DSSP file (Angstrom, degrees, kcal/mol; ACC not computed):
  #  RESIDUE AA STRUCTURE BP1 BP2  ACC     N-H-->O    O-->H-N    N-H-->O    O-->H-N    TCO  KAPPA ALPHA  PHI   PSI    X-CA   Y-CA   Z-CA
    1    1 A M              0   0    0      0, 0.0    11,-0.0     0, 0.0    13,-0.0   0.000 360.0 360.0 360.0 140.4   30.3    9.2    8.5
    2    2 A I    >>  -     0   0    0      1,-0.1     4,-2.0     4,-0.0     3,-0.9  -0.531 360.0-125.3 -76.4 142.9   27.8    6.6    7.2
    3    3 A P  H 3> S+     0   0    0      0, 0.0     4,-2.5     0, 0.0     5,-0.2   0.809 106.8  62.9 -62.1 -31.6   29.5    3.5    5.7
    4    4 A A  H 34 S+     0   0    0      1,-0.2     4,-0.3     2,-0.2    99,-0.0   0.868 109.8  41.2 -66.1 -32.1   27.6    3.7    2.4
    5    5 A L  H X4>S+     0   0    0     -3,-0.9     5,-2.1     2,-0.2     3,-0.7   0.889 111.8  53.9 -82.3 -40.5   29.3    7.1    1.8
    6    6 A K  H ><5S+     0   0    0     -4,-2.0     3,-2.0     1,-0.2    -2,-0.2   0.935 107.2  50.7 -54.8 -49.2   32.7    6.0    3.1
    7    7 A C  T 3<5S+     0   0    0     -4,-2.5    -1,-0.2     1,-0.3    -2,-0.2   0.665 106.7  56.0 -68.9 -13.6   32.9    3.0    0.7
    8    8 A L  T < 5S-     0   0    0     -3,-0.7    -1,-0.3    -4,-0.3    -2,-0.2   0.456 120.6-110.5 -94.5  -0.2   32.0    5.3   -2.2
    9    9 A G  T < 5 +     0   0    0     -3,-2.0    -3,-0.2    -4,-0.3     2,-0.1   0.589  63.8 152.7  83.0  13.2   35.0    7.6   -1.3
   10   10 A Y      < -     0   0    0     -5,-2.1    -1,-0.3     1,-0.1     3,-0.1  -0.456  41.6-142.8 -72.6 147.4   33.0   10.6   -0.1
   11   11 A E  S    S-     0   0    0      1,-0.2     2,-0.3    -2,-0.1    -1,-0.1   0.875  73.6  -0.1 -77.9 -37.5   34.7   12.8    2.5
   12   12 A T        -     0   0    0     -7,-0.1    38,-0.6   -11,-0.0     2,-0.6  -0.997  58.0-129.6-153.7 150.8   31.7   13.6    4.6
   13   13 A A  E     -A   49   0A   0     -2,-0.3     2,-0.3    36,-0.2    36,-0.2  -0.939  24.3-158.1-104.9 124.7   28.0   13.1    5.1
   14   14 A M  E     -A   48   0A   0     34,-3.0    34,-2.2    -2,-0.6     2,-0.5  -0.639   3.2-150.5 -92.6 152.3   26.0   16.1    5.5
   15   15 A K  E     -A   47   0A   0     -2,-0.3     2,-0.3    32,-0.2    32,-0.2  -0.992   9.4-171.8-123.6 123.7   22.6   16.1    7.2
   16   16 A I  E     -A   46   0A   0     30,-2.6    30,-3.0    -2,-0.5     2,-0.3  -0.857  16.0-159.9-105.3 155.9   19.8   18.5    6.3
   17   17 A F  E     -A   45   0A   0     -2,-0.3     2,-0.4    28,-0.2    28,-0.2  -0.977  22.3-163.5-141.4 152.0   16.8   18.4    8.5
   18   18 A L  E     -A   44   0A   0     26,-2.8    26,-2.9    -2,-0.3     2,-0.5  -0.986  22.5-171.4-132.6 118.6   13.1   19.4    8.4
   19   19 A K  E     +     0   0A   0     -2,-0.4    24,-0.2    24,-0.2    -2,-0.0  -0.949  56.8  10.3-118.7 130.3   11.5   19.5   11.9
   20   20 A G  E     +     0   0A   0     -2,-0.5     2,-0.8     1,-0.2    23,-0.2   0.791  63.2 174.2  82.6  32.8    7.8   20.0   12.8
   21   21 A M  E     -A   42   0A   0     21,-2.1    21,-2.3    -3,-0.2     2,-0.7  -0.598  17.6-157.8 -70.6 110.5    6.2   19.7    9.5
   22   22 A R  E     +A   41   0A   0     -2,-0.8     2,-0.3    19,-0.2    19,-0.2  -0.798  20.7 168.7-100.2 119.3    2.5   19.8   10.5
   23   23 A L  E     -A   40   0A   0     17,-3.0    17,-2.9    -2,-0.7     2,-0.8  -0.910  40.2-123.1-129.1 149.5    0.3   18.2    7.9
   24   24 A Q  E     -A   39   0A   0     -2,-0.3     2,-0.4    15,-0.2    15,-0.2  -0.853  45.2-179.8 -89.3 109.7   -3.3   17.1    7.6
   25   25 A C        -     0   0    0     13,-2.2     2,-1.9    -2,-0.8    52,-0.1  -0.895  38.4-126.5-121.0 140.9   -3.0   13.5    6.7
   26   26 A A  E     +d   80   0B   0     53,-0.8    55,-2.6    50,-0.5     2,-0.4  -0.590  62.8 137.9 -83.5  81.7   -5.5   10.7    6.0
   27   27 A I  E     +d   81   0B   0     -2,-1.9    55,-0.2     6,-0.3     2,-0.2  -0.989  14.4  93.1-136.8 140.7   -4.0    8.3    8.5
   28   28 A G  S    S-     0   0    0     53,-1.4     6,-0.1    -2,-0.4    55,-0.1  -0.806  71.8 -94.8 155.8 161.1   -5.5    6.0   11.0
   29   29 A L  S    S+     0   0    0     -2,-0.2     2,-0.3     4,-0.0    -1,-0.1   0.789 103.8  51.8 -75.8 -26.7   -6.7    2.4   11.5
   30   30 A T  S  > S-     0   0    0      1,-0.1     4,-2.2    52,-0.1     5,-0.2  -0.766  82.6-123.0-110.5 159.1  -10.3    3.2   10.7
   31   31 A A  H  > S+     0   0    0     -2,-0.3     4,-1.9     1,-0.2     5,-0.1   0.861 113.4  56.4 -60.6 -34.7  -11.9    4.8    7.7
   32   32 A R  H  > S+     0   0    0      2,-0.2     4,-1.4     1,-0.2    -1,-0.2   0.917 107.4  47.1 -66.3 -42.3  -13.5    7.3   10.0
   33   33 A E  H  4 S+     0   0    0      1,-0.2     4,-0.4     2,-0.2    -6,-0.3   0.890 111.9  50.7 -64.8 -39.6  -10.1    8.4   11.5
   34   34 A R  H >< S+     0   0    0     -4,-2.2     3,-0.8     1,-0.2    -1,-0.2   0.818 106.8  55.3 -69.5 -28.9   -8.6    8.7    8.1
   35   35 A A  H 3< S+     0   0    0     -4,-1.9    -1,-0.2     1,-0.2    -2,-0.2   0.855 100.4  59.1 -66.5 -36.5  -11.6   10.9    7.0
   36   36 A M  T 3< S-     0   0    0     -4,-1.4    -1,-0.2    -5,-0.1    -2,-0.2   0.647  97.0-146.0 -70.7 -12.0  -11.0   13.2    9.8
   37   37 A R    <   -     0   0    0     -3,-0.8   -11,-0.2    -4,-0.4    -3,-0.1   0.928  19.6-150.4  45.5  65.4   -7.4   13.9    8.5
   38   38 A P        -     0   0    0      0, 0.0   -13,-2.2     0, 0.0     2,-0.3  -0.179  23.7 -90.9 -59.7 155.9   -5.7   14.4   11.8
   39   39 A V  E     -A   24   0A   0    -15,-0.2     2,-0.4    72,-0.1   -15,-0.2  -0.557  47.3-169.6 -67.3 131.1   -2.7   16.6   12.3
   40   40 A T  E     -A   23   0A   0    -17,-2.9   -17,-3.0    -2,-0.3     2,-0.5  -0.983  11.9-145.9-125.9 134.8    0.5   14.6   11.8
   41   41 A V  E     -AB  22 109A   0     68,-2.8    68,-2.6    -2,-0.4     2,-0.5  -0.898  15.2-169.4-105.9 125.6    3.9   15.9   12.5
   42   42 A I  E     -AB  21 108A   0    -21,-2.3   -21,-2.1    -2,-0.5     2,-0.4  -0.952   6.8-175.1-117.9 129.2    6.8   14.7   10.3
   43   43 A D  E     - B   0 107A   0     64,-2.3    64,-2.7    -2,-0.5     2,-0.4  -0.965   9.4-173.6-118.2 140.6   10.5   15.2   11.0
   44   44 A V  E     -AB  18 106A   0    -26,-2.9   -26,-2.8    -2,-0.4     2,-0.4  -0.994  16.1-168.4-135.9 139.9   13.1   14.2    8.4
   45   45 A E  E     -AB  17 105A   0     60,-2.3    60,-2.6    -2,-0.4     2,-0.5  -0.995  16.4-161.1-122.8 124.4   16.9   14.1    8.5
   46   46 A I  E     -AB  16 104A   0    -30,-3.0   -30,-2.6    -2,-0.4     2,-0.4  -0.919   1.7-154.7-110.7 125.9   18.5   13.6    5.0
   47   47 A E  E     +AB  15 103A   0     56,-3.2    55,-2.6    -2,-0.5    56,-1.2  -0.819  28.2 144.5-103.6 130.7   22.1   12.3    4.6
   48   48 A Y  E     -AB  14 101A   0    -34,-2.2   -34,-3.0    -2,-0.4     2,-1.0  -0.964  57.7 -84.5-154.8 168.8   24.0   13.1    1.5
   49   49 A D  E     +A   13   0A   0     51,-0.6     3,-0.2    -2,-0.3     4,-0.2  -0.720  44.0 170.6 -83.0 107.3   27.6   13.8    0.4
   50   50 A G     >  +     0   0    0     -2,-1.0     4,-2.5   -38,-0.6     5,-0.3   0.141  38.1 116.6-101.6  19.6   27.8   17.6    0.9
   51   51 A T  H  > S+     0   0    0    -39,-0.5     4,-2.6     1,-0.2     5,-0.2   0.924  80.3  39.2 -52.4 -55.4   31.6   17.7    0.3
   52   52 A G  H  > S+     0   0    0     -3,-0.2     4,-2.7     1,-0.2     6,-0.4   0.894 112.5  55.3 -68.9 -40.0   31.4   19.9   -2.8
   53   53 A A  H  >>S+     0   0    0      8,-0.4     5,-0.9    -4,-0.2     4,-0.8   0.918 115.8  39.1 -60.5 -41.9   28.6   22.1   -1.5
   54   54 A A  H  <5S+     0   0    0     -4,-2.5    -2,-0.2     2,-0.2    -1,-0.2   0.890 117.3  49.3 -73.0 -38.4   30.7   23.0    1.6
   55   55 A R  H  <5S+     0   0    0     -4,-2.6    -2,-0.2    -5,-0.3    -3,-0.2   0.939 124.4  28.1 -67.1 -45.0   34.0   23.2   -0.1
   56   56 A D  H  <5S-     0   0    0     -4,-2.7    -1,-0.2    -5,-0.2    -2,-0.2   0.387  95.6-127.4-100.8   2.1   32.8   25.5   -2.9
   57   57 A D  T  <5 +     0   0    0     -4,-0.8    -3,-0.2    -5,-0.2    -4,-0.1   0.894  57.2 156.8  54.5  41.9   30.0   27.3   -1.2
   58   58 A D    > < -     0   0    0     -5,-0.9     3,-1.3    -6,-0.4     4,-0.4  -0.873  38.4-164.7-109.0 109.3   27.9   26.2   -4.2
   59   59 A P  G >  S+     0   0    0      0, 0.0     3,-1.3     0, 0.0    -1,-0.1   0.819  89.3  66.5 -61.7 -29.5   24.1   25.9   -3.8
   60   60 A E  G 3  S+     0   0    0      1,-0.3     4,-0.1    -7,-0.1    -7,-0.1   0.778 102.3  47.3 -66.8 -19.6   23.9   23.9   -7.0
   61   61 A Q  G <  S+     0   0    0     -3,-1.3    -8,-0.4    -9,-0.1    -1,-0.3   0.487  99.8  89.1 -92.8  -4.1   25.8   21.0   -5.2
   62   62 A A  S <  S-     0   0    0     -3,-1.3     2,-0.5    -4,-0.4   -12,-0.1  -0.558  85.0-111.6 -96.0 157.1   23.6   21.2   -2.1
   63   63 A V        -     0   0    0     -2,-0.2     2,-0.8   -17,-0.1    -2,-0.1  -0.779  32.8-128.9 -86.6 129.8   20.4   19.4   -1.4
   64   64 A D     >  -     0   0    0     -2,-0.5     4,-1.8     1,-0.2     3,-0.4  -0.696  17.8-166.2 -85.7 104.8   17.5   21.9   -1.4
   65   65 A Y  H  > S+     0   0    0     -2,-0.8     4,-2.5     1,-0.2    -1,-0.2   0.808  87.0  60.9 -65.0 -29.3   15.4   21.4    1.8
   66   66 A R  H  > S+     0   0    0      2,-0.2     4,-2.2     1,-0.2    -1,-0.2   0.899 103.1  49.4 -59.9 -42.9   12.6   23.6    0.4
   67   67 A V  H  > S+     0   0    0     -3,-0.4     4,-2.6     1,-0.2    -2,-0.2   0.921 112.1  48.6 -61.6 -44.8   12.2   21.2   -2.5
   68   68 A F  H  X S+     0   0    0     -4,-1.8     4,-2.9     1,-0.2     5,-0.3   0.927 110.0  52.0 -60.1 -43.3   12.1   18.2    0.0
   69   69 A A  H  X S+     0   0    0     -4,-2.5     4,-1.9     1,-0.2    -1,-0.2   0.898 111.7  46.2 -62.3 -40.1    9.5   20.0    2.2
   70   70 A E  H  X S+     0   0    0     -4,-2.2     4,-2.5     2,-0.2    -1,-0.2   0.951 115.4  45.9 -66.0 -48.8    7.2   20.7   -0.7
   71   71 A N  H  X S+     0   0    0     -4,-2.6     4,-2.4     1,-0.2    -2,-0.2   0.876 113.0  48.2 -61.9 -42.6    7.5   17.2   -2.0
   72   72 A I  H  X S+     0   0    0     -4,-2.9     4,-2.6     2,-0.2     5,-0.3   0.889 111.7  50.8 -68.7 -40.6    7.0   15.5    1.3
   73   73 A S  H  X S+     0   0    0     -4,-1.9     4,-2.2    -5,-0.3     5,-0.2   0.922 111.9  48.2 -62.9 -44.4    4.0   17.7    2.1
   74   74 A R  H  X S+     0   0    0     -4,-2.5     4,-1.6    -5,-0.2    -2,-0.2   0.956 114.8  43.6 -58.3 -50.4    2.5   16.8   -1.3
   75   75 A V  H  X S+     0   0    0     -4,-2.4     4,-1.0     1,-0.2     3,-0.2   0.945 117.0  45.2 -65.5 -51.3    3.0   13.1   -0.9
   76   76 A A  H  < S+     0   0    0     -4,-2.6   -50,-0.5     1,-0.2     3,-0.3   0.874 115.7  46.4 -63.7 -37.0    1.8   12.9    2.7
   77   77 A S  H  < S+     0   0    0     -4,-2.2    -1,-0.2    -5,-0.3    -2,-0.2   0.772 114.4  46.6 -79.4 -22.4   -1.2   15.1    2.2
   78   78 A A  H  < S+     0   0    0     -4,-1.6    -1,-0.2    -5,-0.2    -2,-0.2   0.517 103.8  73.6 -97.3  -5.3   -2.4   13.3   -1.0
   79   79 A S     <  -     0   0    0     -4,-1.0   -53,-0.8    -3,-0.3     2,-0.4  -0.554  68.1-136.7-107.7 174.1   -2.0    9.7    0.3
   80   80 A E  E     +d   26   0B   0     -2,-0.2     2,-0.3   -55,-0.1   -53,-0.2  -0.998  24.6 174.9-132.7 134.0   -3.9    7.5    2.7
   81   81 A F  E     -d   27   0B   0    -55,-2.6   -53,-1.4    -2,-0.4     3,-0.1  -0.977  30.6-159.9-141.3 148.8   -2.3    5.3    5.3
   82   82 A K  S    S+     0   0    0     -2,-0.3     2,-0.3   -55,-0.2    -1,-0.1   0.741  84.2  44.1 -87.2 -35.2   -3.4    3.0    8.2
   83   83 A L     >  -     0   0    0      1,-0.1     4,-1.4   -55,-0.1     3,-0.2  -0.872  68.8-138.4-122.0 145.9    0.0    3.1    9.9
   84   84 A V  H  > S+     0   0    0     -2,-0.3     4,-2.3     1,-0.2     5,-0.2   0.799 107.2  62.0 -67.1 -29.8    2.5    5.7   10.7
   85   85 A E  H  > S+     0   0    0      2,-0.2     4,-1.9     1,-0.2    -1,-0.2   0.866 101.6  49.8 -62.1 -37.1    5.1    3.3    9.7
   86   86 A A  H  > S+     0   0    0     -3,-0.2     4,-1.7     2,-0.2    -1,-0.2   0.866 111.0  50.6 -73.2 -35.8    3.8    3.1    6.2
   87   87 A L  H  X S+     0   0    0     -4,-1.4     4,-2.2     2,-0.2    -2,-0.2   0.904 108.1  51.9 -66.8 -40.2    3.8    6.9    6.0
   88   88 A A  H  X S+     0   0    0     -4,-2.3     4,-2.1     1,-0.2    -2,-0.2   0.901 110.2  49.2 -60.5 -42.5    7.4    7.1    7.2
   89   89 A R  H  X S+     0   0    0     -4,-1.9     4,-2.3     2,-0.2    -1,-0.2   0.868 109.6  50.4 -63.9 -35.8    8.4    4.7    4.5
   90   90 A R  H  X S+     0   0    0     -4,-1.7     4,-1.8     2,-0.2    -2,-0.2   0.858 109.7  51.2 -70.2 -36.2    6.6    6.6    1.8
   91   91 A V  H  X S+     0   0    0     -4,-2.2     4,-1.9     2,-0.2    -2,-0.2   0.907 110.1  50.5 -64.9 -42.3    8.4    9.9    3.0
   92   92 A A  H  X S+     0   0    0     -4,-2.1     4,-1.9     1,-0.2    -2,-0.2   0.933 107.6  53.4 -65.8 -46.6   11.7    8.1    2.8
   93   93 A Q  H  < S+     0   0    0     -4,-2.3     4,-0.4     1,-0.2    -1,-0.2   0.891 107.4  51.0 -53.4 -42.2   10.9    6.9   -0.7
   94   94 A E  H >< S+     0   0    0     -4,-1.8     3,-1.2     1,-0.2     4,-0.3   0.906 107.5  52.7 -60.1 -43.2   10.2   10.4   -1.7
   95   95 A C  H >< S+     0   0    0     -4,-1.9     3,-1.2     1,-0.2     6,-0.3   0.843 104.6  56.9 -63.1 -32.6   13.6   11.5   -0.2
   96   96 A F  T 3< S+     0   0    0     -4,-1.9    -1,-0.2     1,-0.2    -2,-0.2   0.517  79.9  86.6 -81.7  -3.2   15.4    8.8   -2.3
   97   97 A R  T <  S+     0   0    0     -3,-1.2     2,-0.7    -4,-0.4    -1,-0.2   0.802  79.1  75.0 -61.1 -25.1   14.0   10.2   -5.5
   98   98 A D  S X  S-     0   0    0     -3,-1.2     3,-1.6    -4,-0.3    -1,-0.0  -0.818  82.9-148.4 -87.2 118.6   17.1   12.5   -5.3
   99   99 A S  T 3  S+     0   0    0     -2,-0.7    -1,-0.1     1,-0.3    -3,-0.1   0.591  91.0  65.2 -71.0  -9.6   19.9   10.2   -6.2
  100  100 A R  T 3  S+     0   0    0    -52,-0.1   -51,-0.6     2,-0.0     2,-0.4   0.753  79.6  98.8 -81.1 -20.8   22.4   12.0   -3.9
  101  101 A V  E <   +B   48   0A   0     -3,-1.6   -53,-0.2    -6,-0.3     3,-0.1  -0.520  42.6 172.2 -69.2 123.9   20.5   10.9   -0.8
  102  102 A Q  E     +     0   0A   0    -55,-2.6    26,-2.5    -2,-0.4     2,-0.3   0.705  65.2   7.2-101.7 -26.6   22.0    7.9    0.9
  103  103 A A  E     -BC  47 127A   0    -56,-1.2   -56,-3.2    24,-0.2     2,-0.4  -0.994  56.7-164.6-155.8 151.1   19.9    7.7    4.1
  104  104 A A  E     -BC  46 126A   0     22,-2.5    22,-3.7    -2,-0.3     2,-0.6  -0.996   8.3-156.1-140.2 132.1   16.8    9.3    5.6
  105  105 A T  E     -BC  45 125A   0    -60,-2.6   -60,-2.3    -2,-0.4     2,-0.4  -0.944  21.2-172.6-104.4 125.0   15.7    9.3    9.2
  106  106 A V  E     -BC  44 124A   0     18,-2.8    18,-2.4    -2,-0.6     2,-0.4  -0.974  11.2-170.5-124.6 132.9   11.9    9.9    9.3
  107  107 A S  E     -BC  43 123A   0    -64,-2.7   -64,-2.3    -2,-0.4     2,-0.5  -0.977   2.1-172.0-119.3 136.1    9.8   10.4   12.4
  108  108 A V  E     +BC  42 122A   0     14,-2.7    14,-2.4    -2,-0.4     2,-0.3  -0.993   9.4 178.8-129.2 123.1    6.0   10.5   12.2
  109  109 A T  E     -BC  41 121A   0    -68,-2.6   -68,-2.8    -2,-0.5    12,-0.3  -0.956  21.9-152.0-127.9 148.1    3.9   11.5   15.3
  110  110 A K  E >   - C   0 120A   0     10,-3.1     3,-2.0    -2,-0.3    10,-0.6  -0.864  21.9-141.0-115.1  95.4    0.3   11.9   15.9
  111  111 A P  E 3  S+ C   0 119A   0      0, 0.0     8,-0.2     0, 0.0   -72,-0.1  -0.270  84.7   6.7 -57.2 139.5   -0.4   14.4   18.7
  112  112 A G  T 3  S+     0   0    0      6,-1.9     7,-0.1     5,-0.5     6,-0.1   0.591  87.0 127.9  67.3  13.0   -3.2   13.4   20.9
  113  113 A A  S <  S+     0   0    0     -3,-2.0     2,-0.5     5,-0.2    -1,-0.1   0.797  71.0  44.5 -70.5 -24.6   -3.6   10.0   19.4
  114  114 A V  S >  S-     0   0    0      3,-0.4     3,-2.1    -4,-0.3    -2,-0.2  -0.974  98.6-104.1-125.6 127.4   -3.4    8.3   22.7
  115  115 A T  T 3  S+     0   0    0     -2,-0.5     3,-0.1     1,-0.3    -2,-0.1  -0.152 103.3   5.1 -51.0 131.6   -5.2    9.4   25.8
  116  116 A N  T 3  S+     0   0    0      1,-0.2     2,-0.4    -4,-0.1    -1,-0.3   0.727 107.4 108.9  66.1  23.5   -2.9   11.2   28.3
  117  117 A V    <   -     0   0    0     -3,-2.1    -5,-0.5     1,-0.1    -3,-0.4  -0.999  60.6-151.3-128.4 129.8    0.0   11.0   25.9
  118  118 A R  S    S+     0   0    0     -2,-0.4    -6,-1.9     1,-0.2     2,-0.3   0.957  79.8   0.8 -62.6 -51.9    1.3   14.1   24.2
  119  119 A E  E     -C  111   0A   0     -8,-0.2     2,-0.3    -7,-0.1    -1,-0.2  -0.995  56.8-171.5-141.2 143.3    2.6   12.4   21.1
  120  120 A A  E     +C  110   0A   0    -10,-0.6   -10,-3.1    -2,-0.3     2,-0.3  -0.989  36.1 106.7-128.1 144.4    2.7    8.8   19.7
  121  121 A G  E     -C  109   0A   0     -2,-0.3     2,-0.3   -12,-0.3   -12,-0.2  -0.943  52.3 -89.7 178.9-160.0    4.6    7.8   16.6
  122  122 A V  E     -C  108   0A   0    -14,-2.4   -14,-2.7    -2,-0.3     2,-0.4  -0.994  14.7-159.6-145.7 146.9    7.6    6.1   15.1
  123  123 A T  E     +C  107   0A   0     -2,-0.3     2,-0.4   -16,-0.2   -16,-0.2  -0.999  19.3 169.0-127.7 132.4   11.2    6.9   14.0
  124  124 A H  E     -C  106   0A   0    -18,-2.4   -18,-2.8    -2,-0.4     2,-0.6  -0.998  28.4-139.2-143.9 140.9   13.1    4.9   11.5
  125  125 A R  E     -C  105   0A   0     -2,-0.4     2,-0.3   -20,-0.3   -20,-0.3  -0.896  22.3-162.8 -97.9 120.9   16.3    5.3    9.6
  126  126 A F  E     -C  104   0A   0    -22,-3.7   -22,-2.5    -2,-0.6     2,-0.4  -0.818   2.5-157.4-102.5 140.8   16.1    4.2    6.0
  127  127 A V  E >>  -C  103   0A   0     -2,-0.3     3,-1.7   -24,-0.2     4,-0.6  -0.973  24.0-125.1-120.6 139.1   19.2    3.5    3.9
  128  128 A R  G >4 S+     0   0    0    -26,-2.5     3,-1.7    -2,-0.4     4,-0.5   0.864 108.5  56.4 -47.1 -46.6   19.0    3.6    0.1
  129  129 A E  G 34 S+     0   0    0    -27,-0.3     3,-0.4     1,-0.3    -1,-0.3   0.792 107.2  49.9 -61.8 -27.3   20.4    0.1   -0.3
  130  130 A D  G <4 S+     0   0    0     -3,-1.7    -1,-0.3     1,-0.2    -2,-0.2   0.483  90.9  78.1 -86.5  -4.7   17.6   -1.4    1.9
  131  131 A M    <<        0   0    0     -3,-1.7    -1,-0.2    -4,-0.6    -2,-0.2   0.748 360.0 360.0 -84.0 -20.7   14.7    0.3    0.2
  132  132 A G              0   0    0     -4,-0.5    -1,-0.1    -3,-0.4    -3,-0.1   0.473 360.0 360.0  29.8 360.0   14.7   -2.2   -2.8
């Protein structure tokens, strides 16, 4: 269990995940690279208190991963970034729009960005309290 949830008295932290979201993003150090909108792969793990959803088998108490996928896709595709780190932070901010989310781990990779390397990217775990 993550400490932020334990101190709030929650029984358990659930994680939902989205893996392999392939999006055309305006990301890259140069304007030329951003204009090419390279394929970017985003993975997200979202941590929240899922006690009620699991106990009651109630979809209304669960976090809807479809909504997160749609919102992340919209934000990532409509924005422009120089760094994968900045895109990861923006994705986390989108996740935290849902007040139930306490933490989000975001990975952003750019397939083929580095010669002879399958993928290059970043993974970061963001906690609500640190997002200020």
